[in-house]
C-alpha positions in Angstrom: -8.3 32.8 20.5 -10.2 29.6 19.3 -8.8 26.2 19.3 -9.1 26.7 15.2 -7.1 30.2 15.2 -4.6 28.6 17.3 -4.2 25.6 14.9 -4.0 28.0 11.8 -1.3 30.1 13.4 0.9 26.9 14.4 0.4 25.7 10.6 1.5 29.3 9.5 4.6 29.4 11.8 5.7 25.8 10.5 5.1 26.9 7.0 7.4 30.1 7.6 9.9 28.5 9.1 10.1 26.0 6.0 10.3 29.0 3.8 13.0 30.5 6.2 15.1 27.4 6.0 14.4 27.7 2.2 15.8 31.0 1.9 18.9 30.6 4.2 19.7 27.3 2.1 19.4 29.4 -1.2 21.5 32.5 0.6 24.2 30.1 1.2 24.3 28.7 -2.5 24.4 32.3 -3.8 27.7 32.9 -1.2 29.1 29.7 -2.6 28.7 30.8 -6.1 30.0 34.2 -5.6 33.1 32.8 -3.7 33.7 30.3 -6.6 33.4 32.9 -9.2 35.7 35.4 -7.7 38.2 32.4 -7.2 37.8 31.9 -11.0 38.5 35.7 -11.8 41.5 35.5 -9.7 42.7 32.4 -11.5 42.2 33.7 -15.0 43.9 36.9 -14.0 46.8 34.9 -12.4 47.2 32.8 -15.5 47.4 36.0 -17.6 50.6 37.0 -15.5 52.3 33.8 -15.6 51.7 32.2 -19.3 53.1 28.8 -18.2 52.2 27.6 -15.0 51.8 24.1 -13.2 48.7 23.1 -11.6 46.6 20.0 -10.5 43.6 18.8 -12.7 41.0 17.0 -10.6 40.0 13.7 -11.8 37.7 12.6 -9.4 37.3 11.1 -5.7 40.2 13.8 -4.5 42.8 12.4 -7.1 44.7 15.0 -9.2 47.0 15.0 -12.0 50.2 17.7 -12.2 49.8 19.3 -15.4 51.5 22.6 -17.1 49.2 25.3 -18.6 50.6 26.2 -21.8 47.6 28.2 -23.6 46.5 31.7 -22.1 44.7 32.7 -25.2 41.4 31.1 -24.7 39.4 29.8 -21.7 36.2 27.5 -21.8 33.2 28.9 -19.9 29.9 26.8 -19.3 27.3 29.1 -19.9 24.4 27.2 -18.9 22.1 24.2 -20.2 25.1 22.4 -20.8 26.6 24.7 -23.2 30.1 26.1 -23.0 31.6 28.6 -25.2 35.3 29.7 -26.0 36.3 33.3 -24.8 39.7 35.1 -24.6 40.5 36.0 -21.1 39.0 39.6 -20.9 35.9 38.3 -22.3 35.5 35.5 -19.7 36.4 38.0 -16.6 33.4 40.3 -18.0 31.1 37.5 -18.3 32.0 36.2 -14.9 31.8 39.8 -13.2 28.8 40.3 -14.8 27.5 37.0 -13.0 28.4 38.2 -10.1 26.2 41.3 -10.3 23.3 39.0 -11.1 24.0 36.7 -8.0 24.7 39.7 -5.7 21.3 41.3 -6.8 19.7 37.7 -6.1 21.6 37.7 -2.6 20.2 40.8 -1.6 16.3 40.0 -2.6 16.8 36.6 -1.0 18.2 38.3 2.5 15.2 40.6 2.3 13.0 38.0 2.2 14.8 36.2 4.9 14.6 39.4 6.9 10.8 39.5 6.4 10.2 36.2 7.1 12.1 36.3 10.8 10.0 39.4 10.9 6.8 37.3 10.8 8.2 34.5 12.8 8.8 36.7 15.5 5.4 38.1 15.3 3.6 34.7 15.5 6.1 33.6 18.5 4.6 36.6 20.2 1.1 35.6 19.4 1.7 32.1 20.4 3.1 33.5 24.0 0.0 35.3 24.2 -2.3 32.7 23.6 -0.3 30.4 25.6 -0.5 33.2 28.5 -4.2 33.5 28.0 -4.9 29.8 28.4 -2.8 29.8 31.6 -4.7 32.6 33.0 -8.2 32.7 31.9 -10.2 35.7 32.7 -11.9 35.4 35.8 -15.8 36.6 36.1 -16.8 38.0 39.2 
């Protein structure tokens, strides 16, 4: 393997490592979204069971105000691009469950890409090891 090929291989390995890291971060983001969405659904369901309940509302910097929730008829949902809509509880749950399905698909896609990148990284590491061994034990002509 020439020095130029070795350099190209090292650059490819660096790019793959960056890509793998990006996919890992994306995967963590999707998992966080899934947790948050599932928690929102559970909260809506529990509000439906207890029409008047007490809660804490965050006002910033880890500070909360105790308050009572008196309306269980409507909920305001952020649907993206700074737009929020008012929905009844069943509609809100349906909307959130649809989002969960979308995120699960994106998570599966990201995981598959991450596995592919990991496989390619392993192949690259094997090539680097072969290259290093070849450099340490050059063929002898006799």
